[in-house]
C-alpha positions, -999 to +999 in steps of 0.1 A: +001-001-002+009+035-002+001+063+019+015+096+032+023+110+063+029+147+073+059+156+097+041+187+113+002+174+110-016+201+133+000+229+113-023+252+088-012+244+051+007+218+044+039+222+026+048+195-002+083+191+021+067+178+049+051+155+032+066+118+031+053+090+009+056+053+019+054+023-001+044-006+024+046-041+005+041-076+028+052-110+015+027-124-010+036-158+002+026-147+041-009-145+055-008-106+059+004-104+023-022-125+010-046-110+030-031-073+017-035-085-020-072-096-014-079-063+001-064-046-028-085-064-051-115-060-038-111-023-033-101-020-069-129-034-080-156-018-059-138+017-071-143+000-107-185-006-099-189+026-084-171+051-111-197+024-135-226+036-116-216+074-123-209+067-163-171+072-155-161+045-178-125+053-183-119+058-147-138+021-143-114+007-171-085+018-156-094+004-119-100-029-136-066-022-152-052-019-118-071-048-102-058-073-133-023-061-125-025-076-088-042-104-105-044-113-143-069-137-140-093-116-121-128-126-135-149-100-117-122-074-131-120-087-167-160-087-165-163-050-152-135-039-176-157-053-206-190-041-196-172-004-187-154-005-224-186-011-242-205+014-221-192+043-233-210+065-262-177+061-285-170+025-283-167+008-311-147-024-330-117-021-311-135-019-277-157-044-289-126-068-295-111-055-267-143-065-244-146-101-262-106-107-257-110-100-216-139-123-216-125-151-232-095-145-209-124-147-177-140-181-190-105-198-193-096-189-160-133-196-142-151-217-170-177-224-150-190-188-146-223-187-163-228-151-166-191-146-181-200-170-204-236-152-214-218-121-218-194-137-243-221-149-263-238-120-263-208-095-274-201-124-301-233-119-312-230-083-313-198-085-334-211-105-361-240-085-367-215-054-364-193-074-392-222-082-412-237-040-411-204-032-423-200-054-450-236-042-463-228-005-457-195-006-477-216-022-503-241+007-504-211+032-505-201+012-536-235+010-555-235+048-546-205+053-565-215+033-592-245+054-597-230+087-589-210+076-619-241+063-644-254+098-638-222+118-648-218+099-678-258+106-684-251+146-679-223+146-702-242+130-734-269+150-724-249+183-728-234+168-759-265+161-773-279+191-764-249+214-770-269+243-750-257+260-718-281+274-691-306+247-701-322+234-668-310+194-667-342+171-658-340+147-642-315+118-648-337+092-624-366+094-647-345+083-678-337+052-660-355+022-669-367-007-645-337-028-653-313-004-650-325+010-614-331-029-604-292-034-614-280-004-595-304-008-567-307-048-561-330-058-530-309-060-496-318-080-463-312-060-433-290-075-409-308-064-379-344-066-383-344-094-414-369-079-436-362-075-475-354-039-485-359-027-521 
């Protein structure tokens, strides 16, 4: 444990030179050292839980990291760190993968813990849905680029054909046949709802 004492405790105002930092480490093999380690783990886990309740997720992740420096297979710290990483509004694929890695470490150390297994299954399903959605969105962007190039070609042909400046261009979308529209925008399945979107 780290604690600080003052050489002049009854004075108004504390100066840095009056403070002394003490680092107390016991023998980890002794009974006192094991009690101190268990107490530190409990304190760091409780700090993480409190900060998660206060929606201070970054602080909760750091507290879990401190607990994991003491015991790298502590299931409670790994579980809370996984949940704290995903609780922030800016959590993305990187945090999702890190949370899954934490839960996999926890399940290897504690294979009988059902809460960890359920959370791991939930996160793996979430990652699978996210990858499907990313794949469809990327394909959608590709289709938009194809459509934009097609519209530019149509406008260029229209300008060449009419060869008049300042004339209002009529909607190119109206000139597309149904077959061209289906080729550019094929129906796809929404990964979240499962419905077909035309």
